KERO-153150 format. One line per field, with one value per residue (C-alpha): residue number from 0; residue in three letters; z, x, y. Coordinates in steps of 0.001 Angstrom, whole numbers, plus 524288, in hexadecimal, padded with zeros to 5 digits. Last residue first. Example, Ala and Ser with C-alpha at 12.3 -4.5 7.8 and 13.67 -1.06 7.14 Angstrom:
BEGIN
n 1;0
res ser;ala
w 81BE4;81E78
u 83566;8300C
v 7FBDC;7EE6C
***
This chain:
BEGIN
n 630;629;628;627;626;625;624;623;622;621;620;619;618;617;616;615;614;613;612;611;610;609;608;607;606;605;604;603;602;601;600;599;598;597;596;595;594;593;592;591;590;589;588;587;586;585;584;583;582;581;580;579;578;577;576;575;574;573;572;571;570;569;568;567;566;565;564;563;562;561;560;559;558;557;556;555;554;553;552;551;550;549;548;547;546;545;544;543;542;541;540;539;538;537;536;535;534;533;532;531;530;529;528;527;526;525;524;523;522;521;520;519;518;517;516;515;514;513;512;511;510;509;508;507;506;505;504;503;502;501;500;499;498;497;496;495;494;493;492;491;490;489;488;487;486;485;484;483;482;481;480;479;478;477;476;475;474;473;472;471;470;469;468;467;466;465;464;463;462;461;460;459;458;457;456;455;454;453;452;451;450;449;448;447;446;445;444;443;442;441;440;439;438;437;436;435;434;433;432;431;430;429;428;427;426;425;424;423;422;421;420;419;418;417;416;415;414;413;412;411;410;409;408;407;406;405;404;403;402;401;400;399;398;397;396;395;394;393;392;391;390;389;388;387;386;385;384;383;382;381;380;379;378;377;376;375;374;373;372;371;370;369;368;367;366;365;364;363;362;361;360;359;358;357;356;355;354;353;352;351;350;349;348;347;346;345;344;343;342;341;340;339;338;337;336;335;334;333;332;331;330;329;328;327;326;325;324;323;322;321;320;319;318;317;316;315;314;313;312;311;310;309;308;307;306;305;304;303;302;301;300;299;298;297;296;295;294;293;292;291;290;289;288;287;286;285;284;283;282;281;280;279;278;277;276;275;274;273;272;271;270;269;268;267;266;265;264;263;262;261;260;259;258;257;256;255;254;253;252;251;250;249;248;247;246;245;244;243;242;241;240;239;238;237;236;235;234;233;232;231;230;229;228;227;226;225;224;223;222;221;220;219;218;217;216;215;214;213;212;211;210;209;208;207;206;205;204;203;202;201;200;199;198;197;196;195;194;193;192;191;190;189;188;187;186;185;184;183;182;181;180;179;178;177;176;175;174;173;172;171;170;169;168;167;166;165;164;163;162;161;160;159;158;157;156;155;154;153;152;151;150;149;148;147;146;145;144;143;142;141;140;139;138;137;136;135;134;133;132;131;130;129;128;127;126;125;124;123;122;121;120;119;118;117;116;115;114;113;112;111;110;109;108;107;106;105;104;103;102;101;100;99;98;97;96;95;94;93;92;91;90;89;88;87;86;85;84;83;82;81;80;79;78;77;76;75;74;73;72;71;70;69;68;67;66;65;64;63;62;61;60;59;58;57;56;55;54;53;52;51;50;49;48;47;46;45;44;43;42;41;40;39;38;37;36;35;34;33;32;31;30;29;28;27;26;25;24;23;22;21;20;19;18;17;16;15;14;13;12;11;10;9;8;7;6;5;4;3;2;1;0
res ser;leu;ala;lys;val;ile;met;ala;lys;lys;glu;glu;thr;met;asn;ile;asp;ile;gly;val;val;leu;arg;met;ser;val;asn;leu;val;his;pro;asn;tyr;val;arg;phe;met;pro;trp;leu;pro;gln;ser;cys;asp;val;asn;asp;leu;thr;ser;ile;val;lys;lys;glu;lys;val;asp;ile;phe;val;ile;lys;lys;arg;ala;asp;asp;tyr;val;val;gly;tyr;his;leu;thr;his;ser;thr;gly;ala;thr;asn;pro;ile;thr;asp;pro;leu;his;leu;val;asp;lys;gly;glu;lys;met;thr;val;arg;cys;ile;gly;lys;his;thr;thr;cys;tyr;his;val;ile;leu;ser;tyr;pro;his;pro;arg;arg;asp;val;tyr;phe;ala;met;asp;arg;glu;arg;glu;ala;cys;val;gly;val;glu;leu;ile;leu;ile;asn;trp;thr;leu;thr;lys;asp;leu;gly;val;arg;thr;glu;thr;glu;trp;tyr;gln;pro;cys;asp;ala;leu;pro;tyr;pro;ile;thr;ser;cys;thr;gly;glu;tyr;ile;thr;lys;gly;arg;lys;gly;ala;ser;arg;thr;glu;ser;lys;ser;asn;ile;leu;asp;gly;glu;thr;asn;ile;his;thr;gly;lys;leu;asn;ile;asn;asp;thr;asp;tyr;lys;leu;his;ile;cys;lys;leu;val;met;ser;lys;asp;leu;ala;asp;pro;lys;leu;leu;his;val;asp;cys;glu;asn;leu;leu;gly;leu;leu;phe;his;thr;thr;glu;ser;ala;arg;lys;val;ile;asn;glu;asn;glu;asp;ile;ser;asn;lys;tyr;lys;ile;glu;met;glu;ala;ile;phe;asp;his;glu;thr;gln;thr;glu;lys;asp;arg;ala;tyr;gln;lys;glu;met;asp;lys;thr;val;val;ala;gly;phe;arg;ser;ile;asn;ser;lys;leu;lys;ser;leu;gly;asn;thr;asn;phe;val;ala;ala;pro;ile;asp;gln;thr;gln;thr;glu;ala;thr;asp;leu;phe;ala;arg;thr;ala;glu;arg;val;ser;ser;glu;leu;glu;leu;leu;asp;ser;gln;ser;ala;tyr;thr;leu;val;lys;thr;val;tyr;asp;ile;val;tyr;ser;cys;lys;lys;ser;ala;gly;glu;cys;thr;asn;leu;gln;thr;arg;leu;ser;ala;lys;thr;ala;lys;thr;gln;gly;glu;leu;asp;thr;leu;leu;glu;lys;glu;arg;gln;asp;leu;gln;ser;arg;leu;val;arg;phe;thr;his;gly;ile;asn;glu;lys;leu;thr;asn;his;thr;thr;asp;thr;ile;glu;thr;gly;arg;arg;ile;asn;gln;ile;asn;ser;gln;gln;arg;ala;gln;leu;thr;ala;leu;glu;thr;lys;his;gln;asp;leu;gln;lys;leu;ile;ser;glu;ala;val;val;asp;leu;lys;glu;val;glu;his;asp;ala;his;asp;glu;phe;arg;cys;arg;gly;cys;ile;leu;ile;asn;cys;arg;arg;asp;phe;leu;tyr;leu;ser;asp;pro;ser;his;ile;ser;cys;pro;thr;pro;ile;asn;ser;val;ala;pro;lys;phe;asp;ser;leu;asn;gln;leu;val;his;lys;arg;thr;leu;lys;leu;ser;cys;his;met;asn;gln;cys;tyr;glu;cys;leu;leu;glu;glu;cys;asp;gln;cys;trp;cys;val;ala;gln;asn;gly;asp;asp;glu;asn;thr;cys;leu;leu;glu;thr;pro;arg;his;lys;ala;thr;leu;his;phe;ile;glu;lys;gln;arg;val;ala;asp;lys;lys;leu;arg;thr;asp;thr;leu;asn;val;glu;thr;gln;cys;thr;ser;cys;ser;ile;val;gly;gly;thr;ala;ser;thr;val;cys;thr;glu;cys;val;ala;his;leu;cys;pro;leu;leu;tyr;pro;ala;pro;gly;lys;leu;asp;phe;gln;gln;gln;cys;val;ser;cys;met;pro;phe;ile;asp;met
w AE2AE;ADBDE;ACE56;AD326;ADAB1;ACEDC;AC5C5;ACFC5;AD0AA;AC1C2;AC137;ACC10;AC408;AC73E;ABC48;ABEDB;ABD5C;ACBD3;ACE2F;AC235;AB38A;AADA0;A9F0C;A94EF;A86EC;A7C62;A6DC9;A6746;A5C33;A5D46;A6B07;A7055;A7ED1;A8B00;A98FC;AA6CA;AB3FD;AC1A1;ACC36;AD6AA;AE45F;AEA65;AF124;AE8A8;AE07E;AD9E0;ADDB7;AD455;AC705;AC26A;AB3CB;AAA0F;AB2E7;AAB42;AA75A;A98F3;A99BF;AA77C;AA3FC;AB161;AB647;AC46E;ACCC0;AD970;AE5EA;AEE35;AF734;AEC7C;AE3C3;AD643;ACCCF;ABEAC;AB51F;AA63F;A9C10;A8D81;A8380;A7510;A684A;A5A5D;A4EC5;A4D9B;A52E6;A5DC5;A649A;A73BF;A7EC0;A7657;A7E6B;A8D58;A92F7;AA1CE;AABAC;AA2CF;AAA54;AAD45;ABBDA;AB8CC;AAB82;AA616;A9747;A8EA6;A8064;A7292;A67F2;A615F;A6CF3;A6E39;A685F;A7295;A705F;A7D37;A899D;A965B;AA45A;AAF1E;ABBE6;ABD00;AC70E;AC077;AB4C9;AA648;AA81D;AAA10;A9C87;A9754;AA382;AB066;AB1CB;ABBEA;AC164;ACD56;AD147;AD09F;AC560;AC0EB;AB457;AA846;A9A6C;A8D56;A7E98;A7C52;A6E75;A6EAE;A600A;A5864;A5AB9;A5012;A4DE9;A5343;A5EEF;A685D;A7701;A815C;A8EDD;A9B7B;AA772;AB4C7;AC341;ACFA1;ADD0E;AE549;AF440;AFDA7;AF8E7;AF6DA;AED3D;ADEC1;AD931;AD6AB;ACA74;AC1B2;AB7D1;AAA0A;A9CA6;A94B2;A9F36;A9CD9;A9F18;AA7F4;AA9DF;AA965;AA2D1;A9C0B;A9246;A9508;A8A3C;A83A6;A77A6;A80A3;A7B57;A7876;A7F47;A8744;A95B2;A9882;AA15C;A98AB;A94AB;A8FE9;A9716;A8F4F;A89B6;A8020;A84E7;A8F94;A99FD;AA4F7;AB302;AB4EE;AAF49;AB97A;AB532;ABFF2;AC8E0;AD1D5;AD888;AD729;AE438;AE553;AF2EC;AF429;AFB5B;B0494;B0C88;B0F7D;B0185;B006A;AF3E0;AEDBB;AE595;AED1D;AE520;AE7FF;AE1AB;AE71D;AF204;AFBD7;AF8ED;AFCEC;B0B06;B0B40;B0598;B0FDF;B1AAB;B15DD;B1444;B2291;B2717;B1F4B;B2506;B32B6;B3088;B2B0D;B3647;B4070;B3A4A;B37C5;B4270;B4598;B387C;B38E5;B33FB;B2A4F;B23A8;B243E;B1DF6;B1423;B1011;B0E49;B068B;AFE23;AFADC;AF74F;AEF81;AE5D5;ADF4E;AD2B2;ACEAA;AD1C6;ADB4F;AE171;AF03B;AF69D;B0017;AF512;AEF32;AFB8E;AF755;AE957;AEEA4;AEF5D;AE85F;AECB9;AE52C;AE9BD;AF7D4;AF48C;AE936;AF1EF;AFB65;AF062;AEB58;AF8F2;AFA90;AED0F;AEFE9;AEE01;AE5A6;ADF4B;AD75B;AD9BB;AD11E;AD62E;AD6D7;ACBE0;AD16B;AC7AB;AC0AC;ABEEC;AB452;AB9B7;AB4A5;AAC23;AB412;AB638;AA779;AA4B6;AB06A;AAB5E;A9DE3;AA28B;AABA9;AA167;A9795;AA1AA;AA6AC;A9916;A95E4;AA3BA;AA48B;A979F;A9CFB;AA85C;A9FE5;A9CD6;A9B62;AA764;AAD75;AA062;A9D2B;AA9D1;AA6CF;A9963;A9EF6;AA943;A9EC8;A95D3;AA196;AA58E;A977A;A98BF;AA63E;AA0D0;A9596;A9EA0;AA7C3;A9CD8;A9730;AA4B6;AA790;A9AC6;A9D6E;AAADF;AA55E;A9B65;AA680;AAE8C;AA2EF;A9F52;AAD89;AAF07;AA260;AA5FB;AB3AA;AADE5;AA451;AAF8E;AB791;AAC79;AA999;AB79B;AB7AB;AABC1;AB275;ABE94;AB67B;AAF16;ABC5C;AC0E3;AB466;AB5AC;AC403;AC0C4;AB553;ABE10;AC88F;ABE7D;AB8B5;AC5F8;AC97C;ABDC4;ABFA2;ACE06;ACB29;AC1CE;ACB6A;AD618;ACD28;ACA84;AD91F;ADC14;AD1D9;AD934;AE5F4;AE023;ADA95;AE7FB;AEECA;AE59C;AE858;AF693;AF52C;AEDE0;AF89D;B02D9;AFB58;AF94B;B07F1;B0B3E;B019A;B0685;B1483;B116B;B0A3A;B1636;B1EE2;B1644;B162E;B24CF;B264C;B1CD4;B2496;B3162;B2BCA;B2554;B3203;B3A28;B45E0;B53EC;B5F81;B6AF0;B756E;B708F;B6BD3;B7306;B70CE;B68DE;B5EAA;B5E7E;B5A59;B4EE2;B4A04;B4D32;B45ED;B4E89;B5317;B6148;B63ED;B5593;B551C;B4647;B424E;B3708;B3B1C;B36C1;B3F27;B3B34;B44DF;B51DE;B5746;B4A82;B43FF;B35D2;B2BC3;B2292;B13ED;B0D5D;B06F3;AFF8D;AF1A0;AEA56;ADBF6;AD515;AC687;AC35C;AD0D9;ACCAC;AD688;ADC5F;AE30C;AEA2A;AE4CE;AE382;AF0E9;AF83C;AEC2E;AE879;AD9F0;AD98E;AE454;ADE59;AD1AD;AD91A;AE137;AD4BC;ACE8E;ADAC4;AE509;AEDDD;AF990;AFF57;B011C;AFBD1;AF2AF;AECB0;AE548;AD873;AD133;ADC55;AD937;ADEB0;AEACF;AEEF7;AFC4B;AF830;AF9C0;AFA9E;AEC4D;AE961;AE6A4;AE22A;AD3AD;AD4F1;AD5E7;AD0CC;AD34C;ADDD4;AE459;AE413;AEA41;AF4E1;AF7B3;AF884;B0167;B0A86;B0908;B0E79;B197A;B1EA8;B2A64;B36B3;B3E02;B4C86;B503D;B5D0E;B5D28;B4E76;B4E55;B40F1;B3A3C;B2E8C;B2411;B1969;B1003;B1806;B2319;B2F65;B3825;B466D;B4F4A;B520B;B4485;B3D83;B3A28;B3C5F;B356B;B2A94;B27AC;B2829;B1D52;B1EF5;B1853;B17F5;B1E5C;B26E7;B32B3;B2CC2;B26D6;B2656;B19EA;B1A9D;B1777;B0AB3;B03CB;AFD7A;AFA6A;B00A2;AFA2A;B0205;B05E5;B12EC;B1B28;B1325;B0E86;B006D;AF92A;AEC50;AE049;ADEEF;AD91E
u 7E373;7E800;7E3F6;7D696;7D44D;7D85F;7CF49;7C412;7C64A;7C5E0;7B90A;7B3B7;7B716;7C16A;7C035;7CCE3;7CB65;7CA4D;7D852;7E05A;7DFD9;7ECE3;7EC16;7F574;7F581;7FC56;7FD7B;805BA;80F46;818DE;81493;81AE2;8181D;80F79;814E5;80FBA;81612;80F6B;81A10;81C9E;82157;82AEC;82963;81D86;8244A;818B5;81716;80BD7;8089B;7FA8B;7F79A;7ED5E;7E177;7D4DE;7CA96;7CE03;7CEA5;7D424;7DF6D;7E56F;7F352;7F519;800E5;802EC;80AA8;7FEB1;80051;80654;7FA87;7FBD5;7EFFA;7F241;7E6DF;7E7EC;7DFA1;7E468;7DD12;7DE61;7E0C8;7E22E;7E9A6;7F2B2;7EE1B;7F4BA;7E854;7E8CD;7ED8F;7EEDE;7F918;7FAE5;8084E;808CE;813EF;81F02;82BB8;83235;82E65;82024;81A6C;80C92;80BC2;80068;8015D;7FFAE;801A6;80B84;80AE3;81949;81CD7;81453;80FAA;80ECD;806C5;80E54;809AB;8136F;819D7;827A5;8323C;83F73;83C5F;83A1B;82B9C;829BC;82EEF;839A3;84200;84677;83D5B;83319;83C23;84074;83248;82E37;82581;81770;81035;809BF;80F79;80A22;80BC2;8189A;81C80;823FA;82450;8186A;80C7C;80288;80347;7FCE4;7F778;7EF76;7F008;7E7A6;7EBF7;7E3D6;7EC09;7E6D8;7E99F;7E884;7EDE8;7EBA1;7ED80;7F8E6;7FA4D;808AE;80812;80A89;8147F;81222;8119E;80EFE;818E7;81CD7;82092;82CDA;83504;842EE;84356;8379E;834AA;83B85;8358D;84009;83725;828B0;82293;8179B;8166A;816EA;81D23;81482;80F17;804D4;80230;7F4FE;7F305;7E8EA;7F2D2;7FC39;80660;812D0;81A4A;82567;83172;82930;82CE4;82399;82824;822B5;8152E;813CD;8075C;7FD1B;7F7C4;7EC2A;7EA76;7DE69;7E04D;7D9E5;7D5D0;7D522;7E23B;7DCA8;7D546;7C6B0;7C1FC;7B375;7B18C;7BD8D;7C705;7C397;7C74F;7CF0F;7D161;7DD26;7E276;7D7D4;7D058;7DC5A;7DAFE;7CCB8;7D08A;7DB0B;7D16A;7C774;7D1AF;7D5F9;7C7F7;7C561;7D177;7CD3C;7BF79;7C4A2;7CE42;7C357;7BA09;7AD01;7A285;7A5B7;7A3FF;7A0D7;7ADF8;7AE17;7A1B9;7A3BC;7B159;7AC0C;7A120;7AA54;7B3EA;7A8CD;7A413;7B24B;7B3AD;7AA6F;79E59;79E78;79CAA;7AB18;7A896;7B589;7B6E6;7BA33;7C52C;7CF19;7C8D4;7CC55;7DA4D;7D5C4;7CCC5;7BE16;7B1E9;7A826;79E4D;792A0;78E36;780F7;77F93;7821B;777AE;76E16;770B0;76F04;76207;75E14;7621E;75450;74D15;74332;739B7;72C95;722C7;71531;7125E;709DC;7008B;6FE82;6F1A8;6EC9E;6E2CE;6D8B5;6DA31;6CEA0;6C5A3;6BCA8;6BB0F;6B854;6AEF1;6A7BE;6A6CD;6A2DF;698B1;692FA;69200;68C4A;68248;67E06;673EC;66DBB;66E07;6673A;65C6E;65B29;65AA7;666C8;66670;66C62;67434;678D0;67C7C;68483;68B3C;68EB2;69432;69C1A;6A1C2;6A5A7;6AB2C;6B3A5;6B930;6BC6F;6C2C5;6CB5C;6CFC2;6D1E0;6D9DC;6E295;6E478;6E7A7;6F183;6F88A;6F7FD;6FDB8;708FD;70BD3;70B30;7152C;71E70;71DC2;71FA9;72B43;7317A;72EF9;73482;74091;7428A;740A2;74A9D;75440;7529D;754BB;760EE;765DF;7635E;76A61;775E8;775FD;77593;780B1;7886B;78570;789AD;796CA;798D4;79602;79EC2;7A972;7A7F3;7A821;7B3D2;7BB6D;7B7BF;7BB89;7C7C7;7CC23;7C922;7D01E;7DBAE;7DCAD;7DB8B;7E5BB;7EE76;7ECC7;7EF67;7FB6E;80059;7FE59;80506;81083;810FE;810C3;81B7E;8237C;82041;8253E;831F0;83321;83064;83B36;844A8;84152;84312;85078;8544A;84FB3;857A0;8639D;86189;86063;86D64;873B8;86DF2;872FD;880C1;88009;87B4E;886BA;882DD;8808A;87CC6;87C33;8866B;88BA5;87EB1;87DD1;88B9F;89451;88A72;88497;891A9;89249;884F1;877EA;86C6B;86180;85BDF;85FA1;8648E;86923;8713B;8741C;8806E;882DA;87BC8;8846F;88C2E;88889;881FD;8834D;87560;86D11;876EA;878D7;872A3;87C74;87AAE;87993;86C83;86688;86333;8566E;857CE;856DD;8577D;850BB;854AA;862C0;86BD1;87803;88281;88C04;8999D;89A11;8941B;8A081;8A791;89C37;8994C;88F8F;8875D;88771;88210;877CB;8747E;87180;8697C;86172;865B7;85E70;86631;869CB;877F6;87E2A;872E9;87219;864FF;8630E;85A84;85435;84B63;8504E;84997;855C7;857BA;864DB;868E8;85AEE;85790;84916;84191;83342;83741;83C42;82EE3;82FFA;83DDB;8421A;834B4;835AC;842FA;83ED8;832C2;83ACD;84477;83922;833BB;8405B;84172;83400;83332;83142;824E4;8246C;81AF4;8138B;80CE4;80C3E;80332;8046D;7F972;7FC31;7F1A6;7FB90;7FAD1;7F1C9;7FB80;7F3EE;7FA9B;7F6ED;7FA49;7EBE6;7EA6C;7F760;7FA44;808D8;80AF5;8018C;808EC;8167C;81268;8109A;818F0;81716;82164;816FA;81D82;81AA1;82532;8239D;82323;82658;81B93;81CDC;828F2;82E38;8210C;81903;80C81;7FFE9;7F91B;7F4CA;7F8CD;80297;809A5;80D4C;819B0;81C43;81A9A;80C04;80F6F
v 09DA9;0A9EF;0A644;0A1AA;0AE2B;0B66B;0AF7B;0B09D;0BF27;0C08F;0B997;0C212;0CDF0;0D81C;0E1EA;0E9BD;0F842;0FA2D;0F72E;0F3FD;0F20C;0F5D9;0F880;0F2D8;0F80B;0EFFF;0F326;0E8EE;0E657;0F131;0F4E6;0E88A;0E71E;0E9EE;0E940;0E971;0E610;0E457;0E627;0DC16;0DFA5;0D5E8;0C8DD;0C5DC;0BB7F;0B4C4;0A6B8;0A444;0AA2E;0A84A;0A85D;0AC87;0ACD9;0AE22;0B7EB;0B8E6;0C7F1;0C875;0BF42;0BD89;0BCD8;0B881;0BBA8;0B3F4;0B4AC;0B146;0BD3F;0C578;0C3B3;0CA3B;0C943;0CE14;0D03B;0CFA8;0D5C2;0D47A;0DC5E;0D947;0E039;0DAEC;0E0BF;0D522;0C858;0C07A;0BCA8;0BF3F;0B686;0AAB7;0A3A7;0A22C;09FAC;09DC0;09E64;0A2AC;0A614;0B2FF;0B38F;0B012;0B1D3;0B1C6;0B0E0;0B524;0B1AE;0B81B;0AE40;0A533;09BD8;09A7A;0A7EB;0AE80;0BC32;0C31C;0C540;0C4DA;0C2DB;0C4D2;0C0CF;0C581;0C14F;0C080;0C90C;0C5C2;0C435;0D2F9;0D5D5;0DF11;0DCE3;0E2C0;0EE13;0E959;0DEF0;0E66B;0E8A0;0DA46;0D5CD;0D57D;0D29D;0D7BA;0D5DA;0D9EA;0D775;0D063;0CB9E;0BF26;0BC3C;0C014;0C875;0CBE4;0DA58;0E665;0DEC5;0E6C3;0E393;0EA66;0E6B6;0E686;0E483;0E03C;0E1B6;0D961;0D774;0CB63;0CC80;0CDA0;0DBE2;0DEB1;0E971;0E602;0EF64;0FDDF;1065F;0FAD8;0F667;0FA79;0F57A;0F380;0ED8F;0F262;10108;10375;11186;11EE0;12A8B;1329B;138B9;1352B;12C6E;13389;12A9A;11F17;11314;10725;0FAFB;1025D;1014B;107C5;113C3;11A2D;124D2;11A3D;112C8;10FE6;104D9;1025F;10A6A;1109F;10674;109FB;10CBC;11A64;116ED;10BEB;1058F;105FF;0FB35;0FD71;0F051;0E790;0E0CA;0D35F;0CED0;0BFE1;0BF04;0C964;0BF93;0BCF7;0BB05;0B8E2;0C027;0BA40;0C246;0CE55;0D9F3;0E5FC;0F33D;0FAD7;102EA;10659;0FA22;0F24D;0F669;0F29B;0E56E;0E2F6;0E736;0DD92;0D2F0;0D4DD;0D461;0C7F6;0C18E;0C57B;0C099;0B3B0;0B22C;0B453;0AAB8;0B0E5;0B222;0C070;0C70D;0D574;0DA08;0CF11;0D260;0E0FC;0DFD4;0D615;0DF41;0EA62;0E1D0;0DCCC;0EA3C;0EE14;0E1A3;0E776;0E161;0E8FA;0F717;0F950;10489;107C9;10711;1141B;115CC;1159D;121D6;1299E;12B9E;12E5B;138EB;13698;13B01;13097;1282B;120E8;1230D;12984;12009;11478;1194F;11B4A;10DB4;1082B;10F08;10A2E;0FC4C;0F6E9;10053;0F6F4;0FF0E;0F844;0F13E;0EF30;0E096;0DB5E;0D0CC;0C689;0C405;0B675;0B45E;0AAEC;09D0C;098BD;0904F;09BC7;09DD3;08F55;08E92;09A69;09558;087CA;08D23;09616;08AB7;08183;08B92;08FA4;0853A;08487;09368;09461;08B8C;0946D;0A01A;0A82B;0B6CF;0BD53;0B2A1;0AE45;0BC65;0BD6A;0B0CA;0B636;0C2A6;0BB48;0B221;0BD85;0C527;0B9D5;0B9DB;0C82F;0C630;0BBB0;0C49D;0D011;0C787;0C29F;0D025;0D5D9;0CAF1;0CDDB;0DC38;0D9F6;0D236;0DD0B;0E736;0DFA9;0DE44;0EC94;0F0A4;0E802;0ECD5;0FB0E;0F960;0F29C;0FDD4;1077F;10009;0FF7E;10DDF;1114C;108DA;1102C;11CDF;1186C;11418;12112;127EB;11F56;12247;13086;12F46;129DF;13383;13F08;13A02;13774;14501;14B76;142AC;14771;15571;15549;14DA2;1580F;16294;15B27;1588D;16722;16A3D;15FAF;165A1;17259;16BD1;164A6;1715B;1782E;16CCF;16E0C;17C98;17983;16FBD;17A0F;183E2;17A60;178C3;1878C;1898C;17FF8;1862D;193DC;18FDC;189BD;1963E;19DF4;1955E;19737;1A5DD;1A5C7;19F21;1A8EA;1B410;1AEDF;1ADA2;1BB2D;1C14D;1BBE5;1B426;1B747;1AED7;1B85C;1BA70;1C7EF;1CCFD;1D9E9;1DF7E;1D67C;1D2C1;1E03E;1E55F;1DBE8;1DFDF;1D909;1D2E9;1CDA3;1C082;1C3A4;1B5F6;1B35C;1C002;1C29D;1C9E3;1D328;1DF87;1EAA9;1F412;20200;202F7;1FBFD;1FC12;1FBA9;1F271;1F551;1EBF7;1E615;1E846;1DABF;1DD62;1D1B8;1D51F;1D6F4;1DA6C;1E785;1E67B;1F3C5;1F916;1F8FB;1F258;1F866;1F09B;1F94B;1F9C0;208E0;20B4F;20FB6;214C3;21D71;21DFD;212D0;21863;225B1;2207C;218BB;2248B;22C63;2212C;21F4F;215AF;20C3A;20821;1FAFD;1FFCB;1F353;1EF3F;1FCD6;1FE12;20542;20F00;2163E;221A4;22ED5;2344D;23B69;2355E;22FA7;22184;21C7D;21EC9;21CDA;21078;2120C;212C5;20512;1FED7;1F12B;1ECDF;1F63E;1F52D;1E661;1E6EF;1F05D;1E854;1DBE4;1E2B2;1E69D;1D8E3;1D331;1DD32;1D997;1E23A;1DA80;1D6F6;1D56B;1CB02;1C950;1D6A1;1D61B;1CA4A;1C425;1BD52;1B42C;1B460;1AFED;1BB7C;1C449;1C4E2;1C93C;1D332;1D473;1E007;1E273;1E86E;1E98B;1F7A8;1F7A7;1EAC3;1EE43;1FACF;1F411;1EB09;1DC68;1D1FB;1C313;1BA99;1B397;1B9E5;1C744;1CFBE;1DE43;1E67B;1F538;1FEE2;205CB;20BE2;1FF81;1F998;1EF1E;1EB42;1EC32;1DF9F;1E539;1D952;1D167;1DDA3;1DC2F;1D884;1DF5F;1D6CB;1DA8D;1E811
***
């Protein structure tokens, strides 16, 4: 049976009557046979590959495994156990914990009848359980005195007589005290090892999970790589078709021009042949008098033909396939794409298929590193800006608001905001599987999940970082009107506020230091308006944001610029391509948190999507708007 321990060298199972187990320094067991027959006096543990030199190490019998083998034999092979009280060969049926003897049925009855052993604890082999023996070991020198003292200097057990004879000046403690101390140490070791094993199991799970993720990532990347190169091949095929179509068109046009020239030249040559033929006939057949009569006619026909402009033929240059840039294209293809980890991903510039700021940054770095004629302050400022930009590229997407900008005030960070799913008020909003903020309760709301309790929306996971440069994000909101709006019905709100104010009121604009954009039905203008607010007061009120018509749907696309250096917040209507409002003197003394809310599911369907990082379409027109608003 596999439950019995095995020798770590010969892999044979230990049994009660076989070779005794010895304890290796690695705490694995080796049988007595392998110890006595070790080649060169060296034992190699096959379980952990530890080598033990027996000339340097004296192995002890493994008393714990001996008792384990005895217990396993009593539990699983009870027929192998014979009575040890009488040498009669009878099968044992019980174990006496006090005598540490196996007893047959006859000896068991005798044991119970004798006054001396009547109160001993007997345990049937059928329900045999391991128990620690408390029978004292007799001293080998002063028998029958028991060993109940431990000499720390000699590291041995001694009896009372030994204590006063050979160990009088040694440090001695009672065995039970030392054993208790060792038990506590063993418990501590067990706890520490259990903690380590728990961490190892966690690491094992993480590694296995990492293997699964790696397989999933492999399949996903394989599909993405295949898709990317299929698109590239499709684009190459399309370009090949365009070039072939262009070639066919040019060839057709050239051949048509040549046919026209050919027809003209052939017609002129034919007329010339008529004149030449007639002149030849005149020279052959005409008499002198005929010559006098025909001379003027032939002369006039010849002159008329010669005076006609000769057909000009144009040289047709041989067409060539212009492969300028082919070597660069091949080089780019050889470097295109890389399978990198997320940590390495930040080191690679993203391909936006447009003129990128990354190229400009690299060019600017080379330009100002090599510049020696420029003003020293300009070079220094450009170098600082370059290093600033290179640092930002590792954490977010950046854009240069001006192509010739030499300071970081013209660097726009497109920060990677996320909705804080742990701080959303689930009473009337939730975030769907696409990551959009929806103005309805979630059907899968987690029981007991805590979020905001007053503000019926959410915030970002982190506040604006101190950047000394403009930071930018957008929201794209789909609004469907179930009914024509009346009264003061709110649709959406985006803005910022201080940390302590995130859950102080139902609306951002009801707090001491908010800056927000609200879209709602306005009772004054009898329509849907946009209102920008600063510290609880209206800054700008714009009517006719969208038609107030039941059953219609609209998209509202707003951008938010936050500049802690200039102390400004700018709200932009991305769809209408104009600045809505610029808020000055913004309190930047404490971190500000972006806030988001959608309202009134009983009359509206509102879905707000965050547009951040690389997903932002940063056009030159949008840059110009931001620069103008910040100036």
